[in-house]
N, C-alpha and C positions, 0 to 999 in steps of 0.2 A: 821566584822559585830558583833554587840553585842549580847550576849546570854541572852534572857529574860526568866527568870524562874518565877514560880508562886510566889516566894518570893519577886519579884520586887515590891516596894511600889507604883510606879506610874501607874501600870496597874489596870484596874477595876477588881473586883472579878468576877470569872466565875460563871454563873448560868445556870441551865438547865431549860427547859420549865416546867418541873414538879415542880421545886422549886419556880419559879416566875410566878404567874398567870398574864395574860394580863390585865392591869388595864383599866377601862373605860376611853376613850379619854377625854382629858380636854375640857370643854365647849368652850373655845376659838378656839380650833381646829375645832370643829363641826360648830361653827358660821362662821369660815373662809371658810369651805367647802360649807356650805349653801350659803354664799355670792358669791362664785365662780359659783355655779350652777345658782344663780340668774343672774349673769352677762352674762353667756353664753345663758341663755334663753332670756334675754332682747336683746342681740346682734342678736340672731336668729330671733326673732320677727321683729326687725327693718330691718334685711337683707331680710326677706321674703316680707315685705311690700314695701321696697324701691329699692332693688338691683335685677336686672334681672339675674345676674350671681352669686348669693350667693351660697356658697359651703355647701349644707346641709349635705353631707357626713362627712366633717370635723367637722361640728357642732355636729352631732350625736356622733361622736367619742369622742369629748370633754365631752359631757353630760354623755356618758357611763363611761368615766374615772372618772369623778367627783362623779357619783353615786356609783361607785365601792369604791372610797375613803371614801364616807360617810358610806357605809356598813361596811367597815373595821374599821372605827373609832368608830362605834357603838357597835362593838363586846365587850362583857363582861359587858355591861351596860343594864339597863332596858329601855324598850321603853317608859314607863310612865315618867321616869326621863328625858329622852331625849325630849319628847313632852312638858313637863312642863318648862324645861330650855330654850327651843328654840321656844316657841309658837309664838312670834312676827315674827321671821325670817321665820318660816314655813307658817305663814299667808301671809306674803309678797310674798313668793315663790309661794304659791297657786294662788294668784292673778295674778302674772306674767305668770304662766303656763296657766291660763284661757285665758289671752290675746294672748299667744302663740298659744293655740289651735284654737282660733278664726281666727288668721292670717293664720294658716295652712289650716283650713277648707275653708277660702276664696280663698287661693291659689289653693287648689284642685278643688274647684268649678269652678274657672276660667279655669283650665286645662281641666276639663270635658267639659266646654262650647266650648272651642276651638276644642277639639276632636270631639264633636258633630257636629260643623259647618263643619269641614273637612269631616266627614263621610257623611253628607248630600250632600255636594258638590260633593264628589266622586260618590254617588248614583245617583245624578241628571245627572252627566256626563255619567255614564254607562247606564242610562235608558232614554236617550233622543230619543230613537226610531231608531237610526242609525243602531245599530247592534242587535236589539231585535229579539227574535225567531219569533214573529208575523210578522215581516217585510219579512221574508223568507218563510212564510207559514208553519212553523214547529209546530205551536201550534195546539194541538188536543183537541177538546172539549169533 
């Protein structure tokens, strides 16, 4: 096995974190991350609208991972610079998130409606008089 010393010219110079500050991520990286977030939001919106067995848990995990990447990529830079450089991408993302929110709210509304129908059906079945307390004379005025 070869012995690599610090004098080996093919190895990169060693730096410590105090010597090399973390630079602001390249705009291309941020644009790519925003693009991935857009894709997963679009996919989730379509999945909620069209697929009965769409995996929301997996979609949420992907969104969380991409948001984490975005947060890490933004470290060391200014928010104003980020907003200025990526205004178009963020506007598109905001529009897609609004559509996603509408799809999620429609989905939740449908779930609430089904739950309400089931609750009323159970209540009607339980209160049909067959086993009510009044049937046995147990109700006291």
